[in-house]
BALOBA-1460 file (C-alpha; in Angstrom, 3 decimals):
// residues 161
<rec num="1" residu="m" x="-6.601" y="4.020" z="-22.121"/>
<rec num="2" residu="l" x="-3.275" y="3.328" z="-24.230"/>
<rec num="3" residu="d" x="-5.257" y="2.858" z="-27.461"/>
<rec num="4" residu="e" x="-7.178" y="6.273" z="-26.797"/>
<rec num="5" residu="f" x="-4.269" y="8.332" z="-25.542"/>
<rec num="6" residu="d" x="-0.590" y="8.442" z="-26.817"/>
<rec num="7" residu="n" x="0.549" y="10.445" z="-23.499"/>
<rec num="8" residu="v" x="-0.619" y="7.666" z="-20.941"/>
<rec num="9" residu="v" x="1.873" y="5.633" z="-19.121"/>
<rec num="10" residu="i" x="0.652" y="2.513" z="-16.601"/>
<rec num="11" residu="v" x="3.511" y="1.461" z="-14.396"/>
<rec num="12" residu="r" x="3.233" y="-1.689" z="-12.233"/>
<rec num="13" residu="t" x="5.481" y="-3.037" z="-9.791"/>
<rec num="14" residu="f" x="6.210" y="-6.403" z="-8.362"/>
<rec num="15" residu="s" x="6.925" y="-5.085" z="-4.810"/>
<rec num="16" residu="k" x="3.487" y="-5.375" z="-3.115"/>
<rec num="17" residu="a" x="1.444" y="-8.656" z="-4.218"/>
<rec num="18" residu="y" x="4.449" y="-10.569" z="-5.840"/>
<rec num="19" residu="g" x="6.713" y="-9.757" z="-2.490"/>
<rec num="20" residu="l" x="9.724" y="-8.651" z="-4.738"/>
<rec num="21" residu="a" x="10.169" y="-5.152" z="-2.877"/>
<rec num="22" residu="g" x="13.709" y="-5.787" z="-2.531"/>
<rec num="23" residu="l" x="14.562" y="-6.443" z="-6.169"/>
<rec num="24" residu="r" x="13.161" y="-3.171" z="-7.267"/>
<rec num="25" residu="v" x="11.502" y="-4.378" z="-10.542"/>
<rec num="26" residu="g" x="8.423" y="-3.239" z="-12.359"/>
<rec num="27" residu="y" x="7.351" y="-2.485" z="-15.850"/>
<rec num="28" residu="a" x="5.396" y="0.205" z="-17.803"/>
<rec num="29" residu="l" x="3.105" y="0.266" z="-20.652"/>
<rec num="30" residu="s" x="2.927" y="2.986" z="-23.058"/>
<rec num="31" residu="s" x="3.049" y="4.301" z="-26.711"/>
<rec num="32" residu="v" x="6.109" y="3.440" z="-28.641"/>
<rec num="33" residu="a" x="6.909" y="7.218" z="-28.684"/>
<rec num="34" residu="v" x="6.812" y="7.578" z="-24.894"/>
<rec num="35" residu="a" x="8.665" y="4.218" z="-24.537"/>
<rec num="36" residu="d" x="11.471" y="5.697" z="-26.651"/>
<rec num="37" residu="l" x="11.752" y="8.695" z="-24.634"/>
<rec num="38" residu="l" x="11.999" y="6.677" z="-21.181"/>
<rec num="39" residu="n" x="14.492" y="4.386" z="-22.830"/>
<rec num="40" residu="r" x="16.814" y="7.369" z="-23.596"/>
<rec num="41" residu="i" x="16.727" y="8.511" z="-19.997"/>
<rec num="42" residu="r" x="16.769" y="5.346" z="-18.168"/>
<rec num="43" residu="q" x="19.944" y="3.838" z="-16.519"/>
<rec num="44" residu="p" x="21.697" y="1.161" z="-18.284"/>
<rec num="45" residu="f" x="21.306" y="-2.346" z="-16.804"/>
<rec num="46" residu="n" x="18.756" y="-1.107" z="-14.317"/>
<rec num="47" residu="v" x="17.184" y="-4.330" z="-13.478"/>
<rec num="48" residu="s" x="19.366" y="-7.335" z="-12.415"/>
<rec num="49" residu="r" x="19.180" y="-10.817" z="-13.733"/>
<rec num="50" residu="v" x="18.085" y="-12.090" z="-10.479"/>
<rec num="51" residu="a" x="15.214" y="-9.711" z="-10.682"/>
<rec num="52" residu="l" x="14.175" y="-10.239" z="-14.055"/>
<rec num="53" residu="a" x="14.034" y="-14.095" z="-13.317"/>
<rec num="54" residu="a" x="12.029" y="-13.568" z="-10.016"/>
<rec num="55" residu="a" x="9.489" y="-11.199" z="-12.053"/>
<rec num="56" residu="a" x="9.086" y="-13.780" z="-14.773"/>
<rec num="57" residu="a" x="8.567" y="-16.542" z="-12.309"/>
<rec num="58" residu="a" x="5.939" y="-14.471" z="-10.327"/>
<rec num="59" residu="l" x="4.315" y="-13.617" z="-13.727"/>
<rec num="60" residu="a" x="4.071" y="-17.639" z="-14.042"/>
<rec num="61" residu="d" x="2.487" y="-17.953" z="-10.929"/>
<rec num="62" residu="s" x="-1.256" y="-16.854" z="-11.321"/>
<rec num="63" residu="d" x="-2.543" y="-19.083" z="-8.626"/>
<rec num="64" residu="f" x="-0.245" y="-17.183" z="-5.821"/>
<rec num="65" residu="i" x="-1.372" y="-13.899" z="-7.072"/>
<rec num="66" residu="e" x="-5.191" y="-14.901" z="-7.190"/>
<rec num="67" residu="k" x="-4.938" y="-16.157" z="-3.536"/>
<rec num="68" residu="t" x="-2.963" y="-12.930" z="-2.518"/>
<rec num="69" residu="r" x="-5.712" y="-10.586" z="-4.127"/>
<rec num="70" residu="l" x="-8.510" y="-12.590" z="-2.377"/>
<rec num="71" residu="m" x="-6.809" y="-12.321" z="1.099"/>
<rec num="72" residu="n" x="-6.140" y="-8.924" z="0.308"/>
<rec num="73" residu="d" x="-9.933" y="-7.949" z="-0.585"/>
<rec num="74" residu="e" x="-11.141" y="-10.118" z="2.588"/>
<rec num="75" residu="q" x="-8.759" y="-8.290" z="5.278"/>
<rec num="76" residu="m" x="-9.617" y="-4.860" z="3.536"/>
<rec num="77" residu="r" x="-13.253" y="-5.475" z="4.154"/>
<rec num="78" residu="w" x="-12.405" y="-6.852" z="7.812"/>
<rec num="79" residu="l" x="-10.239" y="-3.435" z="8.524"/>
<rec num="80" residu="e" x="-13.000" y="-1.147" z="7.019"/>
<rec num="81" residu="k" x="-15.745" y="-2.829" z="9.602"/>
<rec num="82" residu="q" x="-13.244" y="-2.335" z="12.348"/>
<rec num="83" residu="f" x="-12.433" y="1.104" z="11.279"/>
<rec num="84" residu="d" x="-16.328" y="1.868" z="11.234"/>
<rec num="85" residu="a" x="-16.623" y="0.410" z="14.722"/>
<rec num="86" residu="l" x="-13.824" y="2.705" z="16.001"/>
<rec num="87" residu="g" x="-15.446" y="5.741" z="14.672"/>
<rec num="88" residu="l" x="-12.627" y="6.428" z="12.079"/>
<rec num="89" residu="g" x="-12.892" y="7.593" z="8.697"/>
<rec num="90" residu="f" x="-11.291" y="5.966" z="5.595"/>
<rec num="91" residu="i" x="-11.145" y="6.173" z="2.016"/>
<rec num="92" residu="k" x="-12.461" y="3.001" z="0.238"/>
<rec num="93" residu="s" x="-9.590" y="1.169" z="-1.491"/>
<rec num="94" residu="h" x="-8.868" y="-1.410" z="-4.005"/>
<rec num="95" residu="a" x="-5.007" y="-1.404" z="-3.326"/>
<rec num="96" residu="n" x="-3.117" y="-3.158" z="-0.610"/>
<rec num="97" residu="f" x="-3.453" y="-0.313" z="1.744"/>
<rec num="98" residu="i" x="-6.050" y="2.149" z="3.233"/>
<rec num="99" residu="m" x="-6.014" y="5.654" z="4.143"/>
<rec num="100" residu="v" x="-7.527" y="6.345" z="7.631"/>
<rec num="101" residu="e" x="-8.461" y="9.740" z="9.117"/>
<rec num="102" residu="i" x="-7.697" y="10.465" z="12.442"/>
<rec num="103" residu="a" x="-10.259" y="13.211" z="13.624"/>
<rec num="104" residu="v" x="-11.007" y="12.081" z="17.000"/>
<rec num="105" residu="e" x="-12.830" y="14.518" z="19.167"/>
<rec num="106" residu="m" x="-10.358" y="14.164" z="21.853"/>
<rec num="107" residu="e" x="-7.510" y="15.866" z="23.113"/>
<rec num="108" residu="d" x="-3.881" y="15.155" z="22.165"/>
<rec num="109" residu="i" x="-5.008" y="12.461" z="19.889"/>
<rec num="110" residu="t" x="-3.863" y="13.273" z="16.230"/>
<rec num="111" residu="a" x="-2.587" y="11.405" z="13.350"/>
<rec num="112" residu="a" x="1.163" y="12.055" z="14.453"/>
<rec num="113" residu="s" x="0.316" y="10.909" z="18.131"/>
<rec num="114" residu="i" x="-1.389" y="7.757" z="16.812"/>
<rec num="115" residu="h" x="1.507" y="7.001" z="14.638"/>
<rec num="116" residu="q" x="4.020" y="7.429" z="17.396"/>
<rec num="117" residu="a" x="1.957" y="5.220" z="19.974"/>
<rec num="118" residu="l" x="1.711" y="2.508" z="17.202"/>
<rec num="119" residu="l" x="5.182" y="2.644" z="16.615"/>
<rec num="120" residu="e" x="6.327" y="2.526" z="20.118"/>
<rec num="121" residu="q" x="4.142" y="-0.755" z="20.007"/>
<rec num="122" residu="g" x="5.815" y="-2.388" z="17.169"/>
<rec num="123" residu="v" x="3.054" y="-1.329" z="14.500"/>
<rec num="124" residu="i" x="4.352" y="0.604" z="11.478"/>
<rec num="125" residu="v" x="2.042" y="2.828" z="9.490"/>
<rec num="126" residu="r" x="2.860" y="5.703" z="7.364"/>
<rec num="127" residu="p" x="1.795" y="9.233" z="8.309"/>
<rec num="128" residu="l" x="0.770" y="11.411" z="5.356"/>
<rec num="129" residu="e" x="1.241" y="14.846" z="6.814"/>
<rec num="130" residu="g" x="4.286" y="15.208" z="4.411"/>
<rec num="131" residu="y" x="1.740" y="14.666" z="1.611"/>
<rec num="132" residu="g" x="-0.485" y="17.789" z="3.043"/>
<rec num="133" residu="l" x="-2.929" y="15.316" z="4.678"/>
<rec num="134" residu="p" x="-2.079" y="15.876" z="8.632"/>
<rec num="135" residu="h" x="-4.886" y="13.989" z="9.744"/>
<rec num="136" residu="w" x="-4.374" y="10.888" z="7.825"/>
<rec num="137" residu="l" x="-2.443" y="7.445" z="8.110"/>
<rec num="138" residu="r" x="-1.699" y="5.001" z="5.284"/>
<rec num="139" residu="i" x="-1.973" y="1.513" z="6.642"/>
<rec num="140" residu="t" x="-0.954" y="-1.588" z="4.627"/>
<rec num="141" residu="v" x="-3.329" y="-4.564" z="4.576"/>
<rec num="142" residu="g" x="-1.446" y="-7.419" z="6.214"/>
<rec num="143" residu="v" x="-2.429" y="-11.002" z="6.903"/>
<rec num="144" residu="a" x="-5.244" y="-11.646" z="9.474"/>
<rec num="145" residu="e" x="-2.884" y="-11.897" z="12.578"/>
<rec num="146" residu="e" x="-1.026" y="-8.683" z="11.662"/>
<rec num="147" residu="n" x="-4.403" y="-6.707" z="11.134"/>
<rec num="148" residu="m" x="-5.866" y="-7.941" z="14.421"/>
<rec num="149" residu="r" x="-2.682" y="-6.698" z="16.168"/>
<rec num="150" residu="l" x="-3.176" y="-3.372" z="14.428"/>
<rec num="151" residu="i" x="-6.708" y="-3.004" z="15.350"/>
<rec num="152" residu="d" x="-6.096" y="-4.207" z="19.193"/>
<rec num="153" residu="t" x="-3.254" y="-1.728" z="19.356"/>
<rec num="154" residu="l" x="-5.162" y="1.035" z="17.916"/>
<rec num="155" residu="r" x="-8.317" y="0.268" z="19.950"/>
<rec num="156" residu="s" x="-6.189" y="0.438" z="23.115"/>
<rec num="157" residu="i" x="-4.395" y="3.857" z="22.095"/>
<rec num="158" residu="l" x="-7.827" y="5.278" z="21.565"/>
<rec num="159" residu="t" x="-9.654" y="4.276" z="24.727"/>
<rec num="160" residu="d" x="-6.427" y="4.999" z="26.878"/>
<rec num="161" residu="n" x="-6.646" y="8.621" z="25.979"/>
């Protein structure tokens, strides 16, 4: 797309797969003209030396990122099967999160109530009502143990109501 269009910007973060969220580091790919405009408005010294060193090390560790990608894909497929079994809709994803629709035909079951009940059990998901999606939750794919806890807790909440 960068070769075809001069108004495209591709952004990447080291927050998720590389586990560097606290360092606030990422990068952008764009045309020279767009990069020039971005450089004019960015803060000086906007990335620390520590963040740059961590990003460079992360880029050099291709084995880690491949293992992380494979684990995420495996756990994503497992979660999709669980959501199907629970009768919950979802949007197929290739990211590290999945959007799940809470459109259960029961009284008092809403995305907001599920979010709150999960939170009370120590399971954190993101409600999407603020994005105009009141029946949806954004659920990050975790490791197998975390995903099992999510599904067990969600199943318990749904069957208790």
